[in-house]
C-alpha positions in Angstrom: -11.9 14.3 3.9 -10.2 10.9 3.4 -11.9 8.5 5.6 -13.7 5.3 6.0 -17.4 5.1 5.9 -20.0 2.5 7.0 -22.9 1.3 4.8 -23.2 0.6 1.1 -25.9 1.5 -1.4 -23.8 3.4 -4.0 -21.8 2.6 -7.2 -18.2 1.3 -6.1 -15.1 0.3 -7.3 -13.3 -2.9 -6.3 -9.6 -2.3 -5.9 -7.0 -4.4 -5.2 -3.3 -4.0 -4.0 -1.4 -7.2 -4.1 1.9 -6.9 -1.9 4.4 -9.3 -1.2 3.1 -10.3 2.1 -0.6 -9.0 2.3 -3.4 -8.0 -0.5 -5.5 -5.3 0.4 -9.0 -5.1 -0.8 -11.2 -2.5 -0.8 -14.5 -0.9 -2.1 -14.5 2.9 -3.1 -17.3 5.3 -3.3 -15.2 7.9 -4.6 -11.7 8.5 -5.2 -11.2 9.5 -1.6 -14.0 7.5 0.2 -13.3 3.7 1.1 -16.5 1.9 2.1 -14.7 -1.2 3.2 -11.4 -3.0 3.2 -10.2 -6.3 3.9 -6.8 -8.1 4.0 -5.8 -11.4 2.5 -2.6 -13.4 2.8 -0.5 -13.0 -0.5 1.4 -16.2 0.3 -1.6 -18.5 0.5 -2.2 -20.3 -2.8 -5.7 -20.1 -4.1 -7.5 -20.8 -7.4 -9.4 -18.4 -9.1 -12.6 -20.0 -7.9 -11.5 -20.1 -4.1 -10.5 -16.3 -4.3 -13.7 -15.4 -5.9 -15.7 -17.4 -3.2 -13.6 -15.5 -0.5 -14.0 -12.0 -1.9 -17.8 -12.8 -2.3 -18.1 -13.8 1.5 -16.6 -10.5 2.1 -18.9 -8.6 0.1 -21.9 -10.5 1.6 -20.7 -9.6 5.2 -21.0 -6.0 4.2 -24.4 -6.5 2.4 -22.7 -5.6 -0.9 -24.7 -6.5 -4.1 -22.2 -7.3 -7.1 -24.4 -5.1 -9.4 -23.2 -2.0 -7.3 -19.4 -2.7 -8.2 -19.0 -0.7 -11.6 -15.3 -1.7 -12.1 -12.4 -3.5 -10.7 -9.0 -2.1 -10.5 -5.9 -4.2 -9.8 -2.1 -3.2 -8.8 0.2 -6.0 -8.2 4.1 -6.5 -7.4 3.3 -10.5 -7.3 3.2 -11.4 -10.9 2.8 -15.2 -10.0 -0.7 -14.3 -8.6 -2.0 -11.9 -11.2 -4.1 -14.4 -13.2 -5.8 -15.5 -10.3 -7.0 -11.9 -9.2 -7.9 -11.0 -12.8 -10.3 -13.8 -13.0 -11.8 -13.1 -9.5 -12.1 -9.3 -10.2 -13.6 -10.1 -13.7 -16.0 -12.7 -12.4 -17.2 -10.4 -9.7 -17.6 -7.2 -11.7 -18.5 -8.7 -15.1 -16.1 -6.2 -17.2 -12.5 -6.2 -17.9 -10.0 -5.3 -15.1 -8.2 -2.2 -15.1 -4.5 -3.0 -14.4 -2.4 -0.3 -13.2 1.3 -0.1 -13.6 4.3 2.1 -14.8 3.0 2.0 -18.4 -0.7 3.1 -17.5 -1.7 6.6 -19.0 -1.9 8.5 -15.7 -1.3 12.2 -14.9 2.1 11.5 -13.4 5.6 11.0 -14.7 8.3 8.3 -13.6 11.6 10.4 -13.8 13.9 7.6 -13.2 16.4 5.8 -15.0 14.2 2.7 -15.6 10.6 3.9 -15.4 9.2 0.5 -16.6 10.6 -1.2 -13.5 8.8 1.1 -11.0 6.4 -0.8 -8.8 2.6 -0.7 -9.2 2.3 0.4 -5.7 4.8 3.2 -5.9 3.0 4.3 -9.4 -0.3 4.6 -7.4 1.2 6.2 -4.3 2.5 8.8 -6.6 -0.9 9.6 -8.1 -2.5 9.6 -4.7 0.1 12.1 -3.3 -0.3 14.4 -6.3 -4.2 14.4 -6.0 -4.4 14.5 -2.1 -1.5 16.8 -1.1 -0.3 18.6 -4.0 3.0 19.3 -2.8 6.3 17.9 -2.6 6.4 14.9 -0.6 8.2 12.0 0.8 6.0 8.7 1.2 7.2 6.2 3.6 5.6 2.7 2.8 6.0 0.4 5.6 5.3 -3.0 4.3 7.1 -6.0 3.5 9.9 -3.7 2.3 10.3 0.0 3.6 10.3 2.4 0.7 10.8 6.2 0.5 9.5 7.8 -2.5 10.2 11.3 -3.6 7.2 13.0 -5.3 6.9 16.4 -6.7 3.8 18.7 -6.3 3.1 18.1 -10.0 3.2 14.3 -9.7 6.7 13.5 -10.8 8.2 10.2 -9.0 12.0 11.1 -8.8 13.2 7.9 -7.1 13.9 7.1 -3.4 15.2 4.3 -1.1 14.0 0.6 -0.7 15.1 -0.8 2.4 14.5 -4.2 4.1 11.2 -4.2 6.0 10.6 -4.4 9.6 8.9 -7.9 9.7 11.9 -9.1 7.5 14.4 -8.4 10.3 12.2 -10.2 12.8 11.9 -13.1 10.7 15.6 -13.5 9.9 16.3 -13.1 13.6 14.2 -16.0 14.5 15.3 -18.2 11.7 18.9 -17.8 11.9 19.3 -18.4 15.8 18.6 -21.5 18.0 16.8 -19.9 20.6 15.4 -16.7 20.0 11.6 -16.7 19.3 9.4 -15.3 16.7 7.4 -12.3 17.7 4.8 -9.8 16.6 6.0 -6.1 16.1 4.2 -3.8 18.9 5.4 -0.6 20.6 7.6 -1.6 23.5 6.7 -0.4 27.0 10.4 0.7 27.6 13.8 0.5 25.6 15.3 -1.6 28.1 13.8 -5.2 28.0 13.8 -7.5 31.0 12.7 -10.5 29.2 13.9 -12.0 25.9 10.7 -11.2 24.0 10.7 -7.6 25.3 14.6 -7.2 24.2 13.7 -8.2 20.6 10.5 -6.1 20.7 12.6 -2.9 21.6 15.4 -3.7 19.4 13.2 -4.1 16.2 11.0 -1.1 17.0 13.7 1.5 17.9 16.1 0.2 15.0 13.2 1.0 12.7 12.5 4.3 14.3 15.9 5.5 14.2 16.6 4.4 10.6 13.6 5.9 9.1 13.9 9.1 10.8 17.4 9.2 9.6 16.8 8.4 6.0 13.9 10.8 5.6 16.5 13.6 7.3 19.0 12.5 4.7 16.6 12.6 1.8 15.3 16.0 2.7 19.0 17.3 2.8 20.0 15.8 -0.6 16.6 16.7 -2.2 17.1 20.2 -0.8 13.4 20.0 0.4 13.4 20.8 4.0 9.8 21.3 4.4 8.8 18.3 2.3 5.6 16.7 3.6 6.2 13.3 4.8 3.3 10.7 4.7 3.4 7.3 6.3 1.4 4.5 4.7 1.4 0.6 4.5 0.6 -2.1 6.9 3.1 -1.2 9.7 2.0 2.7 9.4 -0.4 2.7 12.5 2.2 0.8 14.8 5.4 2.6 13.5 4.4 6.2 12.4 3.1 7.7 15.4 6.6 7.4 17.1 8.4 9.0 14.0 9.6 12.4 14.5 9.6 13.3 10.9 6.2 12.1 9.6 3.6 14.7 9.2 0.5 12.6 8.0 -0.4 8.9 8.6 -2.5 7.7 5.7 -2.6 3.7 5.9 -4.8 3.3 2.8 -3.0 5.8 0.4 -2.4 3.0 -2.0 -6.3 2.0 -2.0 -7.0 6.0 -2.8 -4.4 5.9 -5.4 -6.1 2.8 -7.2 -9.5 4.5 -6.9 -8.2 7.7 -8.6 -6.3 5.7 -11.2 -9.6 3.6 -12.0 -11.7 6.6 -12.5 -9.1 8.2 -14.6 -8.5 5.4 -16.8 -12.1 4.6 -17.3 -12.8 8.3 -18.3 -10.2 7.8 -21.2 -12.7 4.8 -22.2 -9.2 3.2 -23.4 -7.8 1.8 -20.2 -5.1 -0.7 -19.8 -7.0 -4.0 -19.4 -6.6 -7.8 -18.9 
């Protein structure tokens, strides 16, 4: 039901999820169908004109006519780049951008002490989880940070856990030691490494595995939801999640689905939060 399809020729939304490390840009033909998706570094400074040219190149590569894009939807946790993305999306779509955040008029509730501080990514993940799964769920988002979100069947975000991301640990190790190299995270062939790089791979990978499974188990116990669905998403989901004992569903594009659902909902109100 939730999948990527090839081809174009239908009305689509341009959805943009700005994360601290990467920005995921997608085209959604419906709330649950991603036509195409691309990843852009969030740390490379670009002007609005440069970003517009880059996104237009992506669209041209998929033979997408800009007239097929009916609206643009943005969620960002990096305020410094919001102006550039708003300019880019509005230039391409020709209409005001729907910006999604904790104060958006969505059919969810943020039942935490400081709801306006909840990140836009956690907001749209809550919406996607409610609409796609409709049951008490723990969403594990494996990105720059690793977050654990407790979401009820009715779409209430109850809070969760934020821990350092997997990449952060690898970067810290390389920056803080004289001889240990910087490596890419991948599944190791064995726990016991026989080269320095293999030792680091094993340490980072299995430390992540054990800590994530452990936190999920603790959340289920404290929340008193032993049967809560566990959904893994984020940039490292495809690498890490298949090895997690506690994960039931791997959905790397959960945030894009949430943005698509939010865009359709807010547009239907005819009074979206725009910028």
